[in-house]
N, C-alpha and C positions, 0 to 999 in steps of 0.2 A: 272053638271059643264062642260062647254065647253071652258074653258080657260086653257092654260098651261103657266107656268112661266119658262122662259129659261134664261140661264146665259152665258155670253160671255167668250171666251177663249183668249189665248195669241195672241197678235197682235192688240187687241182693246185698249191697254193702250195709254194714252196721258198725258203729264204733265199738272197738274191742274184739272184732273178729280176728281169729287166728292167735290171740294172745295165749290162750290156755295151751295150745299146741306148742308154741314157741317156748313157753315156760317149762313144759314137760319134756320136750324132745329137741336135742341139739340139731338134728337134721332140719327141723322146721325153722329154728332160729337162724341157721345158716342162709336159708333162702331170703328171709327178710333183710339180713345184713347185705346180701348180694344185690338186692333191689335198691337198698339205700345207697350203696356204693355206685351203682350204675347211674342213678339219677343225681348223685351229688348232693343229696339232702336226706333228712330223716323223715321220709314218708311214713316209716313205722310209727313214729310219734303221733302222727295224724290218725293213722289206722286205729291205734290202741287208745288214744286219749282224746281224739276229736280236735276241735268241735265238729259236730255232724255236718254243719254247713260247708266246712272246708273239705271234709272227706267226700261230700256229694259232688263237688266240682268235678266235671268230666275228666279233666286232666289228672286228677288224683284217684277218682273211683276206679278208673280203668286199670292202671298198674297195680292198685291196691288189691283189687279182686283177683287179678292174676297171681299176685304174691301169695295170697291165702290159698288159692287152688294148688299151686306148686308146692307150697309148704306142706299141705295136707297129703299130697301125693308122695312126697319124700318120706313122710312118716309111715305111710302105707308100705312103701318099699322097704324101709328099715325095720319096721316092727311086725309087718304081716307078710313079708316076702313077695309083695306085688311086683309085677313086671309088665309094663305097657306092651312091650313086644310079644310077650308070651301070653298074657292074660286078657288083652283087649282085642275084640274083633274089630272095633272101630273106636276112634276118638271123635268127639264133636263138641262144639261150644256155641252158646247163644251170643251172637254179635261179638263183643270183645272176647267172649269165652273161646272163640275160635283160635285166638292167639294163645290162650292158656293151653288149649288142646295141642297146639303145635309145639309149645315148650315142653309139655308133658311127654310128647312122643319124640323128643330130641331133634325136631325139625328146626327149631330156633333155640338159641341159648337164652337162659333166663335174663341175662343182662340186656341182650338185644331186644327181647320181648318187652321188658320194662320201658326201654327208651322208645320203642315203636309205639307203645300204648300212650306214653306221655305225648308224643308227637300227634298221634291220632286224636286224643282227647282235646288238645289245644286247637288242632285244625278243624275239628267238627264244631267246636264252640265258635270259632272265628268265621266260619263259612257263611253264616246268616246273622244279620243284626238281631240283637235280643228283642223279642216281641214281634218280629216279622214272620216267624214260623211257629208251628204248633204241632202237637201230636194228640191223637184221641184214641181211646179204646172203644171198640164196638163189640159189645158182649151179646151173645145169642144169635149172631149171624155167621153163616159159614163163609168161607173165603170168597166164593164166587159172588155171593150177595154183597159182601163188603167191597169187592172190586167194582160192582155196579154202583154202589153208593159213592165211592171215590170218583168214578168217572162222571157221575151226574153232578157232583159237587165242584169239580175242577173249574168249569166255566172259563177256560183259558188260563187258569192258574195251575200250580202244581198241587195235586192231591193223589197220593198213591199208597198202596198197602206197604207198610214198613215191616211189620212182623205178622206172620201167620203162626200163632202160637199153639193152635189146636184147642179142642174143647169149646169151640165157638168164641174164641178170643182172637180178634184181629185188630191190629193197631194201624191207623192211617196217619200219614205225615205229609206236611207241605206248607203252603202259604196259610197264614193264620185265618184269613177270611174263608178260604176254601175248606179248611178243616172245621171251622165253625159251621159252615153249611152242611158238611158231612154228618156232624152230630145231629142236626135237626132232621136231615133226610133219613138217617138210620133209625131214628125214633119212629118215623112214619112208616118204615118198612119192617117193623116188628122186632127191633133190637130190644133186648131186655134192659140194657143200659147202654148209654153212649155218653162218654165224658171226656173232657180235656184232661191230659196228663200233666203233672207238675214237672216238666222237663225244660231245659234251658235252650234247646235247639231242635229243629225238625230232622231227626236222624233217619237214615235209610230212605232218602228220596233224592230226586234230581237236584234239589237245592244244595246238596252236600258235594257237588262236583268239585269245588275248590279243595275240599278235604281229600277227595279221591286223588286229585292231582298231587297233593302233598304226600299222600301215602305211597303213590307210585314212585315218587322221588326217594322217599325214605327206604322203601322196600328194595329198591334197586341197589342200595348200598350194603345190604346185609346178606350173609350166607344163609341159604335155606337148604336143608338136607331132606332127603326122603324120610318121612315119618316112620317110626317103628311099627305103628299100626295105621291103617288107612284113615284119612280125614274125611268125614262126611261134610262137604262144603255147604255153608249157609245158602249160597245162591244157586247151587245145583241140586241139593237134596240127594246127592249120590257121592260115592267115594272117589277120592283122588289121592295120588301119591307122588306125582311128578312135581319137583320143586318149582319149575317155571310156571306150571299151571296153578300151583298153590299161590304163588306171588300174584298172578293175574286175577285170581278169584278173590283174593284179599282186597285188591283195589276195587273190583266190582261190588264187593260187599258194602262199601261205604254208601253207595247210592241205591243198592239193590235190596230186595225183600229178603228178610231172614225167614227162610222156609222151614221153620222148626217142625211143624206138624208133619210135613212130608219127610223130613230128615229122620224123625223117630219112626215113622211108618216104614221107611226104607230099611232101617236097621232091624226092625222087628221082622220084616219080610225076608231078611237075610239070616234069620234064626236067633237074633238077640232076644233074650228073655229077662235079663237083668241089666238095669241102667243105674250105674253108680254116679251120682252127682257129687263131684269132688270140689269142695270149697264152701263158700258162704251161702247160707240160706237153703230153702227147699223148693224153690219155684219150679225147677225142671222136674223134680220128683213128682210134684203134683200134676204136672202136665202129662207125664208118661201114662198115668192111669186113665187119662181121658182119651189118649190117642191109640194106644196099643193094648188090645184086649189080652188079659192074662199076663202082661208084663209087670215086673216088679221094679219099683224105683226105690233106691236107698240113698239117702243124703248123708254125706260124710264130711263133717266140718269141724269136729272136735275130738278130744281124746276118748270120750265115751262112745264114739261112733266106730272106732277101729274094729272092735269085735264083730259088730253087725256087718261091716264091709267084708271082713274075712269070711263070714258065714255066707254072704250073698255070692261071693266069688266061688266058694266051694259048691254051692247049689247050682250055679251056672255051669260049672264043669261037669256036674253029674247029669244035667238035663239032656 
């Protein structure tokens, strides 16, 4: 198996995502209905009709993106004969996408995943007062250089690498003043661009510890099964299958770095040459080309993408 199934993270959301799939395929519609039932509200109405400001709220965006990813996968299973256990060498997701990956691989139920992501989104938002934290993208610096910038900017506060996305994209997170300093320091160290991001909280840094504690409590109450395909963990950038370790790493992920560059490189090193991004947007597909030489990324998020996904999987099998 030389294909990996990857799942997008926050920032890929858009009003209307997944609606064409749900209109065309009962398998997709059933996922949205299940998520609505699990949350006890019509999140689907927000996903399809907006407003965008409501969809972008962390507690909505996270379960919404998962719903679109799993709805897309269900269509691939029903219409193109996809099987995670048979066809995926690995599953992996960017931040919240790690939960989507686990739901895709049967490690978590869709209902549990929706509730966990609602809890995660609320806990991450509440962990730090609005305006006290910030995140910034440092473009054109490698991970080691960005780590140096973060270390220099901290000055007794929190400033750490939140996302190592690859292709010279590193995001730092922490106290607002420290992140502001990081932006200025990065410019002086040759960053092509350094800019604050329009986010509501400083994700994936030590300031998120209250959210990590909340997720430890929530995850302790759900059943986690061994995934049908190994999960490449955000915080390890290597594959795991043990349910207890998965639970532990999901807690660590809240305050830890999303090691996406290393995760993709790990999968490529294990022979993966096709990366199917399942769900909204094309962010991960764009990153694949910058990280793994010769690898092909295919974004699958609508009815018109099903044939291309089928072709990509067939090519992966022949490689």
